[in-house]
C-alpha positions in Angstrom: 49.1 -31.6 -48.5 48.6 -33.8 -45.5 48.0 -30.9 -43.2 45.4 -29.5 -45.6 43.5 -32.7 -45.6 43.5 -32.8 -41.8 42.3 -29.2 -41.7 39.5 -30.1 -44.1 38.5 -33.1 -42.0 38.5 -31.1 -38.8 36.4 -28.4 -40.5 33.9 -30.9 -41.6 33.6 -32.3 -38.0 33.2 -28.8 -36.6 30.6 -28.0 -39.2 28.7 -31.2 -38.4 28.9 -30.5 -34.7 27.6 -26.9 -35.1 24.8 -28.2 -37.3 23.8 -30.7 -34.7 23.9 -28.0 -32.0 21.8 -25.7 -34.1 19.2 -28.5 -34.6 19.1 -29.2 -30.9 18.7 -25.5 -30.1 15.9 -25.1 -32.6 14.3 -28.3 -31.3 14.6 -27.1 -27.7 13.0 -23.7 -28.6 10.1 -25.4 -30.4 9.7 -27.8 -27.5 9.6 -25.0 -24.9 7.0 -23.2 -27.0 4.8 -26.3 -27.1 5.1 -27.7 -23.6 6.3 -24.7 -21.6 9.6 -24.0 -19.9 8.9 -25.9 -16.7 7.7 -29.0 -18.5 10.7 -28.9 -20.8 13.1 -28.8 -17.8 11.2 -31.7 -16.2 11.5 -33.8 -19.3 15.2 -33.1 -19.6 15.8 -34.0 -16.0 13.9 -37.2 -16.3 15.8 -38.0 -19.5 19.1 -37.7 -17.7 18.1 -39.7 -14.6 16.8 -36.9 -12.4 14.2 -37.5 -9.6 10.7 -38.3 -10.9 8.4 -35.4 -10.3 5.2 -36.0 -8.4 1.8 -34.3 -8.1 0.4 -33.2 -4.8 -3.3 -32.3 -4.3 -4.8 -30.5 -1.3 -8.7 -30.3 -1.3 -10.4 -28.2 1.4 -14.0 -27.4 2.3 -13.7 -24.5 4.8 -17.3 -24.7 6.3 -19.5 -27.0 8.3 -23.1 -27.8 8.6 -26.0 -29.0 6.5 -26.6 -25.6 4.9 -23.1 -25.7 3.5 -23.8 -29.1 1.8 -22.4 -27.8 -1.5 -18.9 -27.3 -0.2 -18.4 -30.9 0.9 -20.1 -32.1 -2.3 -17.7 -30.0 -4.4 -14.7 -31.4 -2.6 -15.9 -35.0 -2.8 -16.6 -34.6 -6.5 -13.1 -33.1 -7.0 -11.6 -36.0 -5.1 -13.3 -38.6 -7.4 -12.3 -36.6 -10.5 -8.6 -36.3 -9.6 -8.4 -39.9 -8.5 -9.9 -41.0 -11.8 -7.4 -38.7 -13.5 -4.6 -40.8 -12.2 -3.5 -38.8 -9.1 -2.4 -41.4 -6.6 -4.6 -41.6 -3.4 -1.5 -41.1 -1.3 -0.9 -37.8 -3.0 -4.4 -36.3 -2.3 -5.0 -34.7 1.1 -8.6 -33.9 2.1 -9.7 -31.5 4.8 -13.5 -31.1 5.5 -15.6 -31.3 8.6 -17.4 -34.4 7.1 -20.6 -33.7 8.9 -23.0 -33.5 6.0 -23.2 -37.0 4.5 -24.6 -38.4 7.8 -26.5 -35.3 8.9 -30.0 -36.3 10.1 -31.5 -34.0 7.4 -29.8 -35.9 4.6 -32.4 -38.1 2.9 -29.6 -40.1 1.2 -27.7 -41.1 4.3 -24.0 -41.5 3.7 -24.2 -40.0 0.2 -23.5 -36.7 -1.4 -24.6 -35.4 -4.8 -23.0 -32.5 -6.7 -25.6 -32.4 -9.5 -29.4 -33.0 -9.7 -28.8 -35.9 -12.1 -25.5 -37.0 -10.7 -24.1 -40.0 -8.9 -23.0 -40.3 -5.3 -19.6 -38.6 -5.0 -18.9 -39.3 -1.3 -18.3 -43.1 -1.5 -14.6 -43.9 -1.1 -13.5 -40.4 -0.2 -10.7 -40.6 2.4 -10.9 -37.6 4.7 -7.6 -36.8 6.4 -8.8 -34.0 8.7 -12.3 -33.5 9.9 -14.5 -31.9 12.6 -12.5 -29.4 14.8 -9.3 -30.2 12.9 -10.5 -28.0 10.0 -8.7 -24.9 11.1 -6.5 -22.3 9.3 -3.3 -23.1 11.2 -3.7 -26.8 10.2 -4.2 -25.8 6.6 -1.0 -23.8 6.6 1.0 -26.6 8.4 -0.3 -29.2 5.8 0.6 -26.9 2.9 4.0 -26.2 4.3 4.8 -29.8 5.0 5.1 -29.3 8.7 4.6 -32.9 9.8 5.6 -32.4 13.4 2.8 -29.9 13.9 0.2 -32.5 12.7 1.2 -35.3 15.0 -1.9 -36.9 16.7 -4.2 -34.9 14.3 -6.2 -36.8 11.7 -4.1 -38.9 9.4 -1.0 -36.7 10.1 -0.4 -36.4 6.4 1.1 -33.3 4.9 2.4 -32.2 1.5 5.9 -33.6 1.4 6.8 -32.1 -2.0 10.2 -31.6 -3.4 11.6 -29.0 -5.7 10.5 -30.8 -8.9 6.9 -31.5 -7.7 3.7 -29.7 -8.7 1.0 -28.8 -6.2 -2.7 -28.2 -6.8 -4.7 -26.6 -4.0 -8.5 -26.3 -4.2 -10.4 -24.4 -1.5 -14.2 -23.9 -1.4 -16.1 -22.1 1.3 -16.9 -18.7 2.7 -14.7 -15.6 2.4 -14.5 -11.9 2.4 -12.0 -9.0 2.1 -8.6 -10.6 2.6 -10.0 -13.6 4.5 -10.8 -17.3 3.9 -13.2 -18.5 6.6 -12.8 -21.7 8.6 -15.4 -22.9 11.1 -13.5 -21.7 14.1 -11.1 -19.0 12.8 -9.9 -17.1 9.8 -7.0 -17.4 7.3 -5.8 -14.0 6.3 -4.2 -13.0 3.0 -0.8 -12.1 4.6 -0.6 -15.5 6.3 -1.3 -17.3 3.1 1.1 -15.2 1.2 3.9 -15.7 3.8 3.3 -19.5 3.5 3.5 -19.5 -0.3 6.6 -17.3 -0.3 8.3 -19.5 2.3 7.5 -22.6 0.2 8.9 -20.9 -2.9 12.1 -19.7 -1.1 12.7 -23.2 0.3 12.2 -24.8 -3.1 9.3 -27.0 -2.0 7.7 -27.2 -5.5 8.3 -26.7 -9.2 5.0 -24.9 -9.7 1.7 -24.5 -7.9 -1.9 -24.0 -9.1 -4.6 -22.7 -6.7 -8.3 -22.7 -7.3 -10.1 -20.6 -4.7 -13.9 -20.6 -4.6 -15.3 -18.0 -2.2 -16.8 -14.6 -2.1 -14.2 -11.8 -2.7 -11.6 -14.5 -3.3 -9.6 -12.2 -5.5 -8.7 -10.0 -2.5 -6.4 -12.8 -1.3 -4.1 -12.3 -4.2 -4.8 -8.9 -5.9 -1.7 -6.8 -5.6 -0.3 -9.4 -3.2 0.7 -12.6 -5.0 4.1 -12.3 -6.8 4.3 -12.6 -10.6 7.6 -14.4 -10.4 7.3 -17.2 -7.8 5.9 -20.1 -10.0 2.4 -19.8 -8.4 -0.8 -19.2 -10.4 -4.1 -18.6 -8.6 -7.6 -18.7 -10.1 -10.4 -17.3 -8.1 -14.2 -17.7 -8.4 -14.8 -14.0 -7.9 -12.9 -10.7 -8.0 -11.8 -8.8 -4.8 -15.1 -7.0 -4.3 -17.8 -9.4 -5.5 -19.7 -12.5 -4.4 -19.3 -16.0 -5.9 -22.4 -18.1 -6.3 -23.8 -21.5 -5.5 -25.9 -23.6 -8.0 -28.3 -26.5 -8.3 -30.5 -25.2 -5.5 -34.0 -26.4 -4.7 -37.0 -24.1 -4.9 -37.8 -24.0 -1.2 -41.4 -25.0 -0.4 -40.5 -25.8 3.2 -38.1 -28.7 2.4 -34.5 -28.7 3.5 -33.1 -25.8 1.6 -29.6 -26.6 0.3 -27.6 -26.2 -2.9 -25.7 -29.1 -4.3 -22.8 -27.2 -5.7 -21.0 -23.9 -6.5 -21.0 -22.4 -10.0 -17.2 -22.1 -10.2 -16.5 -25.5 -8.7 -19.0 -27.4 -10.7 -17.8 -25.7 -13.9 -14.2 -26.8 -13.6 -15.1 -30.3 -12.3 -17.8 -31.0 -14.8 -15.5 -29.9 -17.6 -13.5 -33.0 -17.0 -16.5 -35.1 -17.9 -17.7 -32.9 -20.7 -14.5 -33.2 -22.7 -15.1 -36.9 -23.1 -18.8 -36.5 -24.0 -18.2 -33.6 -26.5 -15.1 -34.9 -28.1 -15.0 -38.7 -27.6 -12.5 -39.3 -30.4 -10.2 -36.4 -29.8 -10.3 -36.3 -26.0 -6.9 -37.8 -25.4 -5.3 -35.3 -27.8 -7.2 -32.4 -26.1 -6.2 -33.4 -22.7 -2.6 -33.8 -23.8 -2.4 -30.3 -25.3 -4.6 -28.4 -22.8 -2.8 -25.7 -20.7 -3.7 -24.1 -17.4 -4.7 -20.9 -19.3 -6.9 -22.9 -21.7 -8.8 -24.2 -18.6 -8.9 -20.7 -17.1 -10.4 -19.3 -20.2 -13.0 -22.0 -20.4 -14.0 -21.5 -16.7 -14.1 -17.7 -17.1 -16.3 -17.9 -20.2 -18.7 -20.5 -18.6 -19.2 -18.9 -15.2 -21.8 -16.2 -15.6 -22.5 -14.7 -12.2 -19.1 -13.7 -11.1 -15.8 -12.7 -12.7 -13.3 -15.6 -12.6 -9.9 -13.9 -12.0 -6.2 -14.9 -12.6 -3.3 -13.9 -10.3 0.4 -14.6 -9.9 2.9 -16.1 -12.3 1.3 -16.2 -15.8 4.2 -18.3 -17.1 2.6 -21.2 -15.2 -0.4 -20.8 -17.5 1.6 -22.3 -20.3 2.0 -25.6 -18.5 -0.2 -28.5 -19.2 -3.3 -28.7 -17.0 -2.7 -32.4 -16.6 0.5 -31.7 -14.7 -1.7 -30.5 -11.9 -5.0 -32.4 -12.0 -3.8 -35.5 -13.9 -5.3 -37.2 -16.9 -7.2 -40.4 -17.5 -8.0 -42.3 -20.8 -11.4 -43.0 -19.3 -12.0 -39.3 -18.6 -14.2 -39.6 -15.6 -16.1 -42.6 -16.7 -16.2 -44.3 -13.3 -17.9 -41.4 -11.5 -19.9 -40.0 -14.4 -21.5 -36.8 -13.4 -24.6 -37.4 -15.3 -26.8 -40.5 -15.7 -30.0 -41.2 -17.6 -32.2 -41.4 -14.5 -32.9 -38.0 -13.0 -32.2 -37.9 -9.3 -35.0 -37.2 -6.9 -33.4 -35.9 -3.7 -35.4 -38.0 -1.3 -34.9 -41.3 0.6 -33.8 -44.2 -1.4 -36.5 -46.6 -0.1 -39.4 -44.4 -1.2 -40.6 -43.8 2.4 -40.8 -40.2 1.4 -43.0 -39.8 -1.7 -42.4 -36.1 -2.2 -39.2 -35.2 -3.9 -37.2 -32.0 -3.5 -36.3 -31.0 -7.0 -33.2 -29.0 -7.8 -33.1 -26.5 -10.6 -30.0 -25.9 -12.8 -31.0 -22.3 -13.1 -31.5 -21.4 -9.4 -28.5 -19.6 -7.9 -27.9 -18.1 -4.4 -24.9 -16.1 -3.3 -22.8 -17.5 -0.5 -23.2 -14.6 1.9 -27.0 -14.3 1.9 -27.6 -18.0 2.1 -30.1 -18.6 4.9 -28.9 -20.8 7.7 -30.6 -23.3 10.0 -30.4 -22.4 13.7 -31.1 -25.9 15.0 -34.2 -24.9 17.1 -36.5 -23.1 14.7 -37.9 -25.6 12.3 -40.0 -23.5 10.0 -38.9 -21.2 7.2 -40.8 -18.3 8.8 -38.9 -18.7 12.1 -35.6 -19.0 10.3 -36.2 -15.9 8.2 -37.1 -13.9 11.3 -34.1 -15.2 13.3 -31.7 -14.4 10.4 -33.1 -10.9 10.1 -32.6 -10.2 13.8 -29.1 -11.5 13.7 -28.1 -9.4 10.8 -29.5 -6.2 12.3 -27.9 -7.0 15.7 -24.5 -7.5 14.1 -24.7 -4.4 12.0 -25.7 -2.4 15.0 -22.8 -3.7 17.1 -20.2 -3.0 14.3 -21.6 0.4 13.7 -21.6 1.3 17.4 -18.0 0.2 17.7 -17.0 2.2 14.6 -18.8 5.3 15.8 -17.2 5.2 19.2 -13.7 4.7 17.9 -13.7 7.4 15.2 -15.1 10.0 17.7 -11.7 9.8 19.4 -9.6 9.8 16.2 -9.2 13.3 14.9 -10.2 13.8 11.3 -12.0 10.5 11.0 -15.6 11.4 11.5 -16.1 13.0 8.1 -14.8 9.8 6.4 -17.2 7.3 8.0 -19.0 6.6 4.8 -15.7 5.9 3.1 -14.9 3.3 5.8 -18.0 1.3 4.8 -17.0 0.9 1.2 -15.1 -2.1 0.0 -11.4 -1.4 -0.1 -9.8 -0.9 -3.5 -6.5 -2.5 -2.4 -5.2 -4.5 0.6 -1.6 -3.5 1.7 0.0 -6.3 3.6 1.1 -4.0 6.4 -2.5 -3.4 7.4 -3.3 -7.1 8.1 -1.7 -7.3 11.6 -4.1 -4.5 12.7 -7.0 -6.0 10.8 -6.5 -9.4 12.5 -6.1 -7.9 16.0 -9.3 -5.8 15.7 -11.4 -8.8 14.6 -9.8 -10.9 17.4 -10.9 -8.3 20.0 -14.5 -8.6 18.8 -14.4 -12.4 18.8 -13.0 -12.4 22.3 -15.2 -9.8 23.8 -18.5 -10.0 21.9 -19.1 -13.1 19.8 -17.2 -15.4 17.5 -17.0 -13.9 14.0 -16.1 -17.1 12.2 -19.2 -18.8 13.7 -21.4 -16.0 12.4 -21.1 -15.7 8.6 -23.3 -12.6 8.5 -20.2 -10.7 9.8 -18.3 -11.5 6.6 -20.3 -8.7 4.8 -19.3 -6.1 7.3 -15.7 -6.8 8.6 -14.0 -4.9 5.8 -14.9 -1.6 7.6 -12.2 -2.6 10.2 -9.6 -3.1 7.4 -10.4 0.4 6.1 -10.2 1.8 9.7 -6.8 0.2 10.2 -5.6 1.5 6.8 -6.5 5.1 7.9 -4.9 4.6 11.3 -1.6 3.4 9.7 -1.7 6.3 7.3 -2.3 8.8 10.1 0.0 9.9 13.0 -1.7 7.5 15.4 0.6 5.0 17.0 -0.7 1.4 16.6 -0.3 0.7 20.3 -2.5 3.7 21.2 -5.1 2.6 18.7 -5.2 -1.0 20.0 -5.8 0.2 23.5 -8.6 2.6 22.4 -10.2 -0.1 20.2 -10.1 -2.8 22.9 -11.7 -0.4 25.4 -14.5 0.5 23.0 -15.2 -3.1 22.1 -15.2 -4.1 25.7 -17.6 -1.3 26.6 -20.0 -1.9 23.7 -20.1 -5.7 24.2 -20.4 -5.7 28.0 -23.5 -3.5 27.7 -25.0 -6.1 25.3 -23.7 -9.2 27.0 -27.1 -10.5 28.0 -28.4 -10.0 24.4 -25.4 -11.9 23.0 -25.7 -14.7 25.4 -29.4 -15.2 24.6 -29.2 -14.7 20.9 -25.7 -15.2 19.6 -23.8 -17.6 21.8 -26.8 -19.8 22.6 -26.9 -21.2 19.0 -24.1 -22.0 16.7 -25.6 -20.5 13.5 -22.7 -21.3 11.2 
């Protein structure tokens, strides 16, 4: 009798224990569905005394010069947004040449605006790397946390993330097939992919979100970024299309700049719009909003290019706030709009005429006309730009023609070489990089001449065909270098007078 009672009591305890376990399992499943697997793991680790996770942010404007005003305005505005969203200042790293706010052409000296009716977004921005420090290799070292490589450069700060931390990277600038452009050099898709894979293998983050705003930005990730490495990338444009700037003035001989970029302004302004559209529910919306929710909003709002997603879609279920923070004020300190329309002229009214900016005026990155520093009129600028484009096209075409004449079976495919590639195999990038380096060394700096970004893909296509053919890469490199040297030496006087004399970036 006694043994039966003990057995019954033990059964009751087992039943209770199993019931509790079932409840915990059900609760865990529901919790994972609501917050996502990564967030659930983080909450469990914090509950049991694990390391506190941190957010790291890396903001980069990859261009320089007054004509690229919009890129530094975008980054400055993003900085203010994320700071107001609760991201600590010591977790935000900023890289931009920082030459626009105090440019002589700037009628609001020391200020930047990202919207025609906006507030100054430059005040208080702490720029870690500026001027000539804005280079692709520095970008990779900062991203990888290579502090030793950044000694005596800028602030020396790098992303010192641990395996439980989240990273948000935002780049805005120029780009083309498999390339993000920096003022002095290029960042290639294989270099970026290698850095991301290395960080993932070395457990330097829990998850990473990238927003890339440039022409053909999708080519950096399409068929390249792994679907299983906890990295999710959102690009302003697909692999074969332009992204667009916005809030541009109408011309009329005044400084011709755009205040922002359509993709960038969309995601940044969204932070302010939530509070304006849903003042009572904003905290609840911010709390529930996922990365994919934000992506869908951006994709539906941006009209002139196709916003694209790449990588690990499981990250899309994570809360957006786990990357860009959240604030109960929802961007109240640096409100993007005010009641007084901004006239883009000097503050003290010494210039009576205002340069107005239109919300509906858009210009693509790659056809944006540039100042050359010496020609002051619009007519001279237009003429100079036309000459530069024609000259660069002629040089590229001459190099291509002379190379394929010596490659059997290539002549009949020259038109195909000029089409944008449908995919970008990683094994082609070493050849792609070397061919462009030959041109930069022997002819003119490609990164300093953004007109080239529309044409360099022909050399990716050429390299792809060479690799697929029976040609040995060493033989091709010798041939290509000889052709480039011959073509450029014949035009050296023209280059020195027209290209190298003026930095037209």
